[in-house]
N, C-alpha and C positions, 0 to 999 in steps of 0.2 A: 523216365516213363519211355518206354516204350514207342517207337511211331503204328505201330501195328495196334496196341493197346489204347493209342487215343483215338486211333480212328475208329476200331473195333464195338467201343465206349461209342463217341458220339452216335454209329450208326444202330445202338442197341437202342440208343433214348429216341431215333425218330424212327426206329421200328416199332417201340414200346405207342409212338402217340398214332402214330399212322395205324394201327392196328385196330386201335378203339375208334376213331375218325371212320376206318372202313364198316364200323359196325352200327355207327349212328345213321348212316348213311343209305346204308344196306336196311336199315328199318324205318329209315324217312319211304324208300321206296313203296314198301310194305311190311307188315306184322309176321309175313310166314318168313321173310330174310330168305335164306338160299332156296328151301324149296320150294320159294314159286316158280321157279320152270318148270316143277312140276304135271302144271297142268297151263299148258298152253292158250289154252283159251280165255285162262284170266293172266294168264303172264305178259300175253301180247298189248293189252289196250293198257295196261298196268304201264309199260311198260314208254309204249308210246307218251305218255304223260310224263315220266317221272324220268327222261333220257338222261337230265342235266346229273342225277343224283346215282343215277346208275353209272354214269360213266366216272361216277367222282369215286365211287365207291373202287371201280375195276382201279382206276389212276392210284387210291393210298393202297389199293392190295397191292399195287406190281411196286410200289416205291416201299411199303413193308416186307414183303420176301426181300428187293434186291437187298437191303439195310443190311435183315437178318443173314443173308450169308457174308456180307462183310461183318458183322459183328463173329458168327461162326468164326471168322478166318482169325477178329482180335482176339477170340477167346480160347483159340489152338496158340495160336505164339503163345500166351502170358501162362496158361496152365504147363504147356509145354516144358516154359523152363523153368515150374516147379519138380516135373514128374514129365517125364518122356511114355509112362507104361500108360496106355491108355486114350493118349493123346491123340493119336492115330484115329480111334471110333468117334472118339468128339468132333473131328472133320470130317470124317466120312457122312454119318447118319448125320449129321448137319447141313453140311453142303445139298447131300441127295434130297432131303425134305426142300430146303429152299431151292433149288433148282426145277425140281418137281413146280412146286408152289408156285413160280411164277412163269411157265410156263401156263398150269392151271389157271394160271387170272386171267392171261391175254384170251384163250378157249372161252373161259367164263362168261365175260366179261362185255368182251366185242362181239362174237357171232350173236348173239340175242340181236343184238342191234342192229346186224346184218341181216340177221331175217325175217325185219323188220320190212325191209327193201321188196321180199319177195311177194309179189301178187297173190300166186299161188296157196292160200292160206294152211290148206291142209296139207301140202308138202313142208311149206315155212313148219309146221306144225309137230313133223314126223325128225323133223331138222333136230328140231328144237327136243325134244326127247332122246334124240339121239348123244347132241351137246351135252346134255342132263348126265347120258348115264355112262359118256368119255369120262367127263369129268369126276362125277362123283367115285369114279375108278382111281382117278389119277390124286384126289384129295384125300380118297382113304391109305393109298400108299406114302405120300406125302407126309402126313399126321402121323404115320405111325413109325418116320423117319424124325421127324421131331420130335417128338416124346419121347424118343430113346438118346434124340442127342441131349435133351433137355434129364435123361435121367442118371444119364453116363456123367455131366457134365457137373449136375448136378452132385454125382457121389466123386466125382473127383476136385471138388471145390474143398467136401467135410472133408476129405481123406486128405489131401494134402495143405488145406489154408492157404488156397492161391490168392483166397478171396474170402472175403468173410464166411464163416460154415451158413449163416442163418442164411445167407443167397442161395447155400444151393438144399437148404429147403425148401427155401420157394418153386426152388424151378424142378425139384423132382414133384411138387404140390402143382405148377402149374402144366405138366407131365400129365398127370390123374386126371386136371378139368379137362384134357385134349379127348381124351376117349368117351368122353362121355356118359359119366357113370351117374349122377343125377340125373337118372330120366324123368323121376317124378315132377320135376321144375317146368312149366310153360318154357317153351319155344325162347321169346322173347327174353327171360329171366336168367335162360340155361345161354345164348351167346353173349348178353351182356358180363355173364361175371366170369364166364370162359375164356374174356377178352379181357376183363380189368386184370384176374388173374396173371396171365400173361405178359400185360403190357405192364403191371408191376413188378414182375422178373426182370424182362427186357430194357424195364427202366433205372430199375435198381441196379444190374449188371454191367449195365452201359457207364452207370456214374461210378462203381468201384473200379469197374476197368479205366476210366480217365485219370484218375487217380490213383491208379495201380505203378509203383516204379519194379519195374524190370529185376530179377536176378537173374545171378549166372547160370547159365545152366546145366541144368542134375546129371548124374551120370544113366546111362539108358538103363532106366527101371530104378536110379533108385529118387530119393524122396529129398530135396537142400531142406 
């Protein structure tokens, strides 16, 4: 078994579990989830009471995104051994997505707690709205990259059979759920559904990566 596949597989399992824990902590803070920051007058009192849960949500987010980047590297090395075609896209989209998400996590989770210490509540409220606007833009870019990573990875898995083709379809399903196509669902249900499908993809892929044998490198553009 390849060292990168083993590390990436373990990271995938950690990422999946971390993302589920993150949703639990976020919902424990407020049923509004990430949208809580849209209303500073409501957000600040809640954050003062729920600083521990908010910090835990931030910690699990950061762990998940860093582990996600390691998962990308493991998946890249394993898939590239089957076919070099398209593997560079998997690497680019994955590293870009989880890299932006990691930076997003630091800003989104730490900045509001820092703003609690500012005495001028008007200035703090304006700063919080700025933080929210910046992080929304960052998360949109990161989400797009991660969804593209999952689409490309799913397609490569199905095409090369580097892992179970069923897993490829799970990756594609995770990418689709990330796009919030199911807008009629309540926010809480949508968050949990998206997190569950995403966690399922990471954990199943991680388990398969850990058990995968690394084949010989294929010729450029070829499939072994």
